[in-house]
N, C-alpha and C positions, 0 to 999 in steps of 0.2 A: 586380599581384598574382594569383595561384593560381586565386583565385574570379573575377576580372576575365577573365582569360586564360579559363576556362573558359566563358565566358558570351558572348561577343562571336562565337566562332566562328556562329552561328547565332541571327540578330537575328530571324528572323521567330519564334521561338517563345517563348510566351508562359512570364516566370521568377516561378518559386513561392520564396520564399526561409522558410524553415523554421530557426527559433529554437530548439534545442534539440533533442539525441538521446536523448531516454527511448523509452518504448515506445511513448509518445502519439505524439510526433514521427517515430519509424522507423516505425510503420503509418500516418501520413498522408503520408508519403514515397511507401510505399506506392503505397497510394491515387492520389495524383497519379500516380504513375509509369504507371499503367492507361492514362491518359488522352493523347489524341493532339494532337501539338502543345503541349507543357508540357515545361519544362527545369526540373527540381525541386532545389533547392539547401538542402542540411541542413547547417546549423553547428554546431558542437559546441564549447564551450569546452574541455574535458577533454582528452583523448587517445584516448579510446574512447566506441562506441555504448554504452548502458543501463548506465551505471556503480551504478543502481540494483541491478542485479543482481551486482553484486562481492561475491563468495565471502566467508567472515572465516576467518579462518587460527587455531586454540585449539592450540598444540602442535602436532603436524603432522597434527591435522586439519581438512581443509577442509569448510564446511558453508554453507547459505546463510542470510543476515541475516534469520533468521526462519523460518517455514514457506513454503514454497512450490511452488503446485501451480495447475494449471491445471483450473477446476471445468469438471466435465461430466452435464449438458449443456446447462448455461449459454452454455461456452466453446465449441461445437462448429466454427463458421466458423474462428475462431481457431485450435482445433486442427487442423481442414483445412489452414490457410495453413501452419501451423510442418513440416507434415507431407509437403505438395506441393509447398512454394514451399522451403522453408529446406531439405528432403531431411533432416527431424530424425527418428531413431528415438526414439519417446516410449513409456513404458509406463505403461499405465492401470491403476489398480488402484480396489478401492472405499472411498470414503473416509466414515471413521466419525468423526461428531465428536461431540464428548462436553464434557458442565459438570462441572465440580469446585466445588459450595457446600459450605463448610465441608472434612469430608473424605468427601464422598457426591458419586462421580464417577455422573451421570444423562446416559442416549441425549439429544442434542437433540432429538430425533426424538419424545421419549415425553410423554404425555398427565398428565394432573392427577393420575388415581388410579395413576402407578406413581413417582408422589413421594413421597421421605420424608414420612409422617406431621408431622413436627417442621418441616420447609420449608411444605407444601402449608397448612397450618394459618395461616402466618403473611404468606397470599398474598389479599389483597381478589379478591374473585370477579367482576371487573370485567372481561370478556373481551374488550370490545371497545374498543382501546388510542386513545383520540383525543388524550391528551395526554402528554407523556409528563415527570411528577412521580414522585419516588418514592412518596409518601404515598398517591397513586391506587391502587397495584398491590400496597405491601410496609406490613407494618408490623412493630411489636416488634424481634426478634433481625434479622431478616432485611434490615430497613428500616437499620438500625445496620449490618449488615454491609455494603448497598450502600454507602452513606456514608463508610463507611471506604476501601472500594479504589478507589472514584471518586475518591479523593487522590491517585493515583497518575498520574492526567491531568490533577486541576483540583481545587482547592479550593471551585469551584461548581459543582456537579451540573448546570445546565444548559448549560454548556459540553461535557459529554461524556455525555449521555443515551443518545445512539447505540449507545455499548459496552454498553448495560447492559437497554436496551429495545424491543425485547422478546428479546432474547438470553436472560437467566435468566426469563423464564416459561416455564410447561410451552405444549404445543403449541396451545390451546383459544384464547391470547389471539392475537389478530389487532390487525394495523394499519389504520385505516379513513385513509380521505382524504390517504392517501400511498404512491402508487404508483410506486416505485422499482423499477427491474426486478431490482435484487439482493434487495429486499424479498420481491417477488414468486416471485422462483428459490426463495429459502427455504421461503417458504411452501408449495412445493410438495413441498421437502425434506421437510418435517415431516408431510405429509399421504400418505407413499409413494405420492407422484403421478409421482415421478420416481427411478430411480438413480441415486443420491450416489455419484460416481464423479470421481477428478482424474487429472491427466497430468504426469509430468515425465519429462526426457530419463532413457536408460538409466544416465547417471552422477549423473544427483540434483540435480547442480550447476550451475544456471541461467547462469552466470559463460558456458556455453560459447555462451549465445543470440549473446553480443556479436558472437563472429568470424563465426557463421552469418549475421546480419542485416548485419553490412557487407561481407563477402563478397553477399547476395544484391542487396540495396538495389544495388549496386557494378554488378552485371552489367545490371539494367533500367534504368541509365541514372542514375542520382540521383547529385549532383557532393555529395561528403563531405566536410567542410573541418573537421579539428582543431584545437586550440587555439586557437582563432578565436571571439574577443568581437564581440560587437555593440553600439553603444551608440545608443538609439532619441536622436536630440537634435532641438529643436524641428524646425527645417527639412529636417536631414538625416540618414542612417544614417551612421555612420560604423563600420568592419569594423578589426579589429585582428588582423592574421592576422601569426606569427610576430614579427620587428621591424619589420613596414610598417603604415602602415593607409591608408584611403583612404575619403574623404567622398563619399558617394553622395545625389542627391535620391531619395525615396520613390518616386519615378514610374521610379525605374529597374528596380523590379518590380513585377510586375503585381498579385500577392497576397503580404502578409507575415502568417507564424503567429507568435506566440510560442508556442511549445509547453511550456515549462519553467514553474515555478512562478509565477502571476501575483505574489504578493505582494513578489514581486522587483523590481517594476514601480516601487514605492513609491520606489525609489532615486531616480525623477525627479521625482513628485509629491510625497512627503511622508517625507522621511528619518526625521523625529524619532516618524513613526507607526511605520517599521518599527523603529528602536531597541526599541519598547516590546513588541515579538514577544519579546524578552530574556526578560521578565516570565515568557514562557508554555515555556519551555524545560527538557524532561527528558533524562533519558539514557537509551536502550535497551542493556539488555546481557544478552550469550548468555552461559548454564552448562550443562555438559554433564555430566551424572550417567549414570550406571549404574546398573541395578537389578537384582535376582537374581530377576525374573518375567518373563514374557512378558506385556507391557498387550494391550489389546483395545483400541485407539482409535488413529489419527491425528494429531489434533489434538484440545487440551479447552483451552479456556478461563475462567480459576478465578476464584473469590472464598474467597479462605481468610482466618481471620481472624490466624492468626499472619503469613503469607507479605503480607498487601495490595501487595507492590509484581509479584507473581506474577500476569504479565498468562496465560500461554499456557504450554502444554507438549505438544509434538511428538514423535513420534519417531525417530530417526536410524537406526535399526535393531535387530532384535530377532532370537532364535531361543528355543530351546524355554524356555531355564532365563537369560535375559537379557532386559533393554532397554537400549538407548542412548538417555536422553530428551534434549530441547533445550529447558531453562527461559526464556523471556523474561519479562528482567523491566524494569519501567519504574520509574526513581526519579531524586531529583530529586537523588542524590550519583551523582559521576564513578564511584566502586569502591566497592567491595564489601568490607566487612573478614573478617577469620579468623572473628571473632564470629557474622556475620550468615551466613556460608557453611555453618559446624555447627548454627547454625539452619534453612537450608533442609535439611539432610542430615538432620536431625530429624525435620522434620514430612514429607519426602518419605517417610522407612522407616513414617509413622503411616499417610499417605495409602494408601501402596499393600501396608500390614499385613508387611511385609518383615521376615524374621527377622535379616537380617543388615541393618549399614547400608549404603545407597549410597553406593556409589565414587566421589568428586569427581575430574573430569577437568581443569576449566580455567573459564575465564570471561574473557570480554572487552566492553569497551565497543564496541558495535559502530555505534552511530549516535546523534545527536542528531534528537529528535522534539519538534513543538512543538503543544499542544494550546490557540490562542487561542478568548477568548470568542466568542460572535455578533457583542458589541456590535461588538470590534477587528474582526472579518470585514467585518460590515459596510460601517464607515468607509473599511478599505482597500478594497475596493472602488468607493466612492465617489469617492475620494480617485482614483484610476487610471481612473477613467469621465471623471471633470471633469479630467482630465490630457490625455486624448487629443483631447475636444471640443473645447478651448481651444485645442489644436495642431493639430487637425484632422486626426490621425493615423490614415490607416486600415490598424489591424493589428486583425489577431483573435484573440482572446485566452476562455479558458475560467475563468473567473474561483473554479470550482471547481475547479480542477487544484492542488491544494493537499497537499501530506503523502502518501503512500504512497496512491495509486487502484489498483485494483485491474483485472485485465487485462484483464476484460468491459466496463469501462466506455471504455478506453483504447482496442478494439476499435471500440466502438458509438459514439465521439466521432469516430474518426477517418473511419469511414465516412458520418457525416453532413455533418462539416464539409468534406470532401473533394468536396462537394457546391455549397459557398459560391461 
């Protein structure tokens, strides 16, 4: 097997096996490649790295699967790596984040004095965010709106509070006792302590990162194997490469990192619990519309009672007289009817106060997404930990590596984990 032939040449080197070629896996491979006396082996079951960066095609238009941008200054180190190591030209733009509440477009950085009175009157003035219950901060119609729109993720608000609190609260509301680096960054943005910018490749399509990462990692000595699967059995690791398979002892590798979604390990520990994940399944749909006005935001997260499944609107391109908008929709159905498209056109016209109807370009179901309950996630972690301990498996994994994880965390995790 190729994976064995590559490894037997330098027996003195420590072998690092990385399972999964997502952004975290690729960045971890880079961090280990800087160390002396290490042979880094990266295994990916598909035929390319960074499959989450795959673009989607709607008619003749290629777009990212949702808004993609490297936040600055939050991701300065990652951006520096991309420009210097991957040799990529990146375009930096100001990021204008907005909130859509009903039909009101509010700047993410605005304080309560700039919010429409009809909304601010429905807020409880508890600026210290200690819990994540709707009733603690919202009342009357605003509370009903949050409940309605939260159903695009889950029927239980406890499973999705992080998408609403403190996002849909003015900047005076600050989280206490939760100092996630993302929360800290957003707080700085809201208080104008940093200039909010983002970087994209000049082509805007993040899929071009796939080839760039492959060439770079290959050049620094990382051994990359596509169409290769790893099965973590009780006493041995089974490598399935093309039509061949090979069984190795865990001791064959000095370190093993599971770099993909942690719940997949339920395949070994509790298949019944893994199947329950389907109870939390949703479909992400990208829909493109052209409006005859220039909009003044980069992306806008949405609470709209007529379109409760509308999650986000981002701007693909714009000129003086028009803007092409990308609508991100999360719903339980895989398809959108003509009647629903007509409803989106009508509401978008009202939101942007258009004289003409927006022009519908097309749409596509682009991704399955899952929003499991806290209880499901805790049980999943427990099953996997027990499985690891019972079989004495020395495999490192991150239990929070599930679903879409932002680029800043991937960079930070890779730096930290390469020191283990």
